[in-house]
C-alpha positions, -999 to +999 in steps of 0.1 A: +000+000+000+014+034-010+019+061+017-009+082+002-034+053+001-023+043+036-029+079+048-063+081+031-075+048+047-062+059+081-081+092+078-113+074+068-110+050+096-104+078+122-135+096+108-157+065+111-146+061+148-152+098+156-186+097+140-196+071+166-185+095+193-213+119+184-238+091+186-225+080+220-220+114+235-256+124+227-269+102+254-244+110+282-238+148+278-259+156+309-248+126+330-211+137+333-196+172+332-175+180+301-140+183+317-145+151+337-156+132+306-127+145+286-102+137+314-113+101+319-114+094+282-078+106+278-066+088+309-081+056+294-065+064+260-031+068+276-035+035+295-043+018+263-012+029+244+013+031+273+025-005+271+037+001+236+047+037+241+067+034+273+099+020+257+096+047+230+092+074+256+124+064+272+144+061+240+130+093+224+132+115+255+160+137+242+140+145+210+109+152+231+129+177+253+139+196+222+103+195+208+086+205+241+069+236+226+054+216+198+041+189+223+026+215+245+007+231+216-006+196+205-017+188+241-034+221+245-055+220+212-058+183+207-064+171+243-072+198+268-095+220+246-110+202+217-133+176+232-140+197+263-155+224+240-174+198+220-189+182+252-197+216+266-215+225+233-234+192+234-251+203+267-268+234+251-270+231+213-290+210+189-275+181+170-284+198+137-265+229+146-235+207+157-236+189+123-237+222+105-205+233+123-185+201+118-175+209+082-159+242+092-127+224+104-115+214+069-123+249+056-101+264+084-074+238+076-074+247+039-071+284+046-045+282+073-024+257+053-023+283+025-014+311+050+011+292+071+026+266+047+019+281+013+000+250+003-021+258-029-058+259-029-065+244-064-097+246-084-100+208-079-100+212-041-124+241-042-148+222-065-145+191-043-152+212-012-183+227-027-196+192-038-189+179-003-207+208+014-237+203-009-238+167+002-236+177+039-264+202+034-285+175+017-280+152+047-289+180+071-319+193+052-333+157+050-350+166+017-366+198+030-343+227+025-365+249+047-349+232+077-316+249+070-331+283+069-350+276+101-319+268+121-312+292+150-278+294+166-272+298+203-243+302+227-235+265+226-228+268+189-199+291+197-184+263+218-188+239+189-172+264+164-143+268+188-139+230+190-138+229+152-111+255+151-091+235+177-093+204+155-081+224+125-051+238+145-043+203+159-043+189+124-021+216+110+005+213+138+004+175+136+024+177+104+053+192+125+059+160+144+097+154+145+105+125+123+126+110+150+095+104+172+074+073+167+037+078+165+031+058+197+057+078+217+046+111+202+009+105+211+017+093+246+038+124+253+012+149+244-017+128+258+002+130+292+007+167+289-029+173+280-040+154+311-018+176+333-034+207+316-069+193+324-062+188+361-070+223+374-103+223+356-111+188+368-105+198+404-128+229+401-155+210+383-155+182+409-158+208+436-187+228+422-207+204+400-227+173+409-209+140+407-212+120+374-239+094+371-218+063+366-245+043+349-236+015+324-244+038+295-219+064+308-192+038+315-197+024+280-196+059+265-163+068+283-148+035+272-157+041+236-144+076+237-112+066+254-103+034+235-118+043+202-119+080+198-089+091+218-066+061+213-072+044+180-086+074+161-058+098+171-031+072+162-048+068+128-052+106+123-015+112+131-006+086+105-030+102+080-015+136+084+020+121+078+008+104+047-015+128+029-012+161+048-038+181+068-058+195+038-065+161+021-072+145+055-095+174+063-115+167+031-120+131+043-132+145+076-161+160+057-177+125+055-183+125+093-220+134+090-225+106+065-210+080+089-229+095+118-262+090+100-253+054+091-242+046+127-273+062+141-294+040+119-274+009+130-271+017+168-303+037+174-326+022+148-331+055+129-342+048+092-319+056+062-339+077+037-332+086+000-316+119+011-290+099+030-281+081-002-279+113-023-259+132+004-236+102+008-228+100-029-221+138-030-198+136+000-178+107-013-176+122-048-164+155-035-137+138-014-125+118-044-125+150-066-106+170-040-080+144-032-074+124-064-050+133-091-029+157-070+008+157-063+003+145-028+015+160+004+050+175+006+065+184+040+074+221+043+110+230+033+136+236+060+132+270+074+095+272+063+078+254+092+060+279+114+048+276+149+057+248+173 
């Protein structure tokens, strides 16, 4: 399998797993506060990868010390902020609003990649993005376009938009992973730093908010978020960024609403209608159009890498 194809498959697999997180989190948003949910999921994720990562952490410690600024930024955006903001948004905003805001992350990635790395925005990518957005809107409208015009945004939507921006920044800076660091050691390092960053908020939240309702549903949701979304999906996404770059991976991320609809039908018994099929075809076609036939991802030249 070529590196580009491997990166595409990794991005697709990560997106499928993250889509399930929206389905699971919908049922436990009010049963456990957002920082506590985020902390326990990342602690579980770290426990899952630590047996493989611990030897790498020891061997790669000198490189990590030199890359501490980069690791801090990855921990801040990818661990401490991203999912805390999403879980906070899930308490106060509608699922339709959340789904409308999800596709903003690849748009932010595309614009910032142009500004920071000089990565071109080609007509193929622009056309693919429009086709994908049309597919997403078809899914959200459910065959009735008046639903889009009737959407009203509230304060929770700002939390979701901030989460999308964090994901875009995380994806951009992930391309700066030092080549000397293995994916397992790299992820374990910034997972750990992110957990340390979450500790002050965790203490405050536990002191002022009611204790979580540790029902079987909540335990299952935390387990899925920790093992699937925080461990497996982040490992896959790091590999995807290394293989195809943040813009192409971001285009694959557009398919998240499609997989969320399929997984909702499978797990929650929600029916799949004709608009699901039409929207799905548009999403997949747009991704293929935007990512196929290009020159692939090229790392920035020495001296051109901004940020951490």
